[in-house]
C-alpha positions as CSV (number, residue, x, y, z in Angstrom):
1,M,128.8,33.0,-32.8
2,P,132.4,34.0,-32.1
3,K,133.1,37.7,-32.0
4,F,136.6,37.2,-33.4
5,V,137.6,35.0,-36.3
6,W,141.2,34.2,-37.2
7,S,142.3,36.1,-40.3
8,E,145.6,37.0,-41.9
9,K,145.5,40.4,-40.3
10,Y,146.5,38.7,-37.1
11,A,149.3,36.6,-38.6
12,V,152.9,37.3,-38.0
13,G,154.2,34.6,-40.4
14,V,155.6,32.2,-37.8
15,K,153.4,29.1,-37.6
16,E,154.0,28.3,-33.9
17,I,153.3,31.9,-32.8
18,D,150.3,32.2,-35.2
19,D,148.9,29.0,-33.7
20,Q,149.3,30.5,-30.2
21,H,147.6,33.7,-31.3
22,K,144.7,31.5,-32.6
23,Y,144.4,30.1,-29.1
24,F,144.3,33.6,-27.8
25,I,141.5,34.5,-30.1
26,D,139.6,31.4,-28.9
27,L,140.2,32.5,-25.3
28,I,138.7,35.9,-26.1
29,N,135.7,34.3,-27.8
30,R,135.2,32.0,-24.7
31,A,135.2,35.0,-22.5
32,N,132.7,36.8,-24.7
33,A,130.5,33.7,-24.6
34,L,130.6,33.8,-20.7
35,L,129.8,37.5,-20.8
36,E,126.7,36.8,-23.0
37,K,125.6,34.1,-20.6
38,K,126.0,36.5,-17.7
39,C,128.3,34.0,-15.9
40,N,129.8,34.7,-12.5
41,N,133.3,35.4,-11.3
42,D,134.1,31.7,-11.1
43,A,134.0,31.6,-14.9
44,A,136.1,34.8,-15.1
45,E,138.6,33.2,-12.8
46,E,139.1,30.2,-15.1
47,V,139.6,32.5,-18.1
48,V,142.2,34.5,-16.3
49,K,144.0,31.4,-15.1
50,D,144.1,30.1,-18.7
51,L,145.3,33.6,-19.9
52,E,148.1,33.5,-17.4
53,A,149.3,30.1,-18.5
54,Y,149.0,31.1,-22.1
55,A,150.9,34.4,-21.6
56,R,153.9,32.7,-19.9
57,K,154.2,30.0,-22.6
58,H,153.5,32.4,-25.5
59,F,155.9,35.2,-24.3
60,D,158.7,32.7,-23.8
61,T,158.2,31.3,-27.3
62,E,158.0,34.7,-28.8
63,E,161.0,36.2,-27.0
64,N,163.2,33.2,-27.8
65,F,162.2,33.5,-31.5
66,L,162.8,37.3,-31.5
67,K,166.3,36.7,-30.0
68,S,167.0,34.1,-32.7
69,I,166.3,36.6,-35.5
70,K,168.1,39.4,-33.7
71,Y,165.0,41.6,-33.5
72,D,166.1,45.2,-33.0
73,K,163.2,46.1,-30.7
74,L,163.4,43.0,-28.5
75,L,163.9,45.0,-25.3
76,E,160.7,47.1,-25.9
77,H,158.8,43.8,-26.7
78,E,160.0,42.2,-23.5
79,I,159.0,45.3,-21.5
80,E,155.5,45.1,-23.1
81,H,155.3,41.4,-22.1
82,L,156.2,42.3,-18.5
83,R,153.5,45.0,-18.5
84,L,150.9,42.5,-19.7
85,I,151.9,39.9,-17.1
86,E,151.6,42.5,-14.4
87,K,148.2,43.6,-15.7
88,T,147.1,40.0,-15.9
89,N,148.2,39.4,-12.2
90,L,146.2,42.5,-11.2
91,L,143.2,41.3,-13.2
92,Y,143.4,38.0,-11.5
93,D,143.6,39.6,-8.0
94,G,140.6,41.7,-8.9
95,V,138.6,38.6,-10.0
96,L,139.5,36.8,-6.8
97,T,138.3,39.7,-4.6
98,G,135.2,40.3,-6.7
99,N,136.3,43.7,-7.9
100,V,136.7,42.6,-11.5
101,N,133.9,40.8,-13.4
102,I,133.9,39.0,-16.8
103,A,133.1,42.2,-18.7
104,K,136.4,43.7,-17.5
105,V,138.2,40.5,-18.4
106,V,136.7,40.7,-22.0
107,E,137.7,44.4,-22.2
108,F,141.3,43.6,-21.2
109,L,141.5,40.7,-23.7
110,E,140.2,42.8,-26.6
111,D,142.6,45.6,-25.6
112,W,145.5,43.1,-25.6
113,L,144.5,41.9,-29.1
114,E,144.2,45.4,-30.5
115,H,147.3,47.0,-28.8
116,H,149.7,44.1,-28.5
117,L,149.0,41.7,-31.3
118,L,148.0,44.2,-33.9
119,T,150.7,46.7,-32.9
120,F,153.7,45.2,-31.2
121,D,153.6,41.8,-32.9
122,K,153.0,43.3,-36.3
123,Q,156.1,45.3,-35.9
124,Y,158.3,42.2,-35.7
125,A,156.2,40.6,-38.6
126,D,157.3,43.7,-40.6
127,F,160.9,43.2,-39.4
128,I,160.8,39.6,-40.6
129,K,159.4,40.6,-44.0
130,K,162.0,43.3,-44.5
131,K,164.8,40.9,-43.5
132,N,163.5,38.2,-45.9
133,N,163.2,40.7,-48.7
134,K,166.9,41.8,-48.1
135,K,168.0,38.2,-48.3
136,R,166.1,37.7,-51.5
137,F,167.5,40.8,-53.0
138,F,171.0,40.0,-51.9
139,F,170.9,36.6,-53.6
140,F,169.4,37.7,-56.9
């Protein structure tokens, strides 16, 4: 049974980005399933490879969107993305050398969900809502 199930608490209100976040939650659940099965580092390596590919595509999508809406905290968001890419690279190196196991990968993914998606991404979701409310108010 998956540990995480998609819910509106993860939604930012942008379909393409929400779909990518759904994939990320699937990735966490896949890593948790590997942990429960006590899989080796080959399995961890595959998860981290998928994470790296996901992160690059997702961050590019998200940053382009944030630029298009003139998000006022874009620079901070880009810096956070760079930090996560750096941590992902270190995680991958650790998996390759045997210093990081699937449990550490799961811990990293869950931390990412909690601190990035539910904090940083929710900030721009709030920005979008405020921007939309101002537009509605202006026209009525």
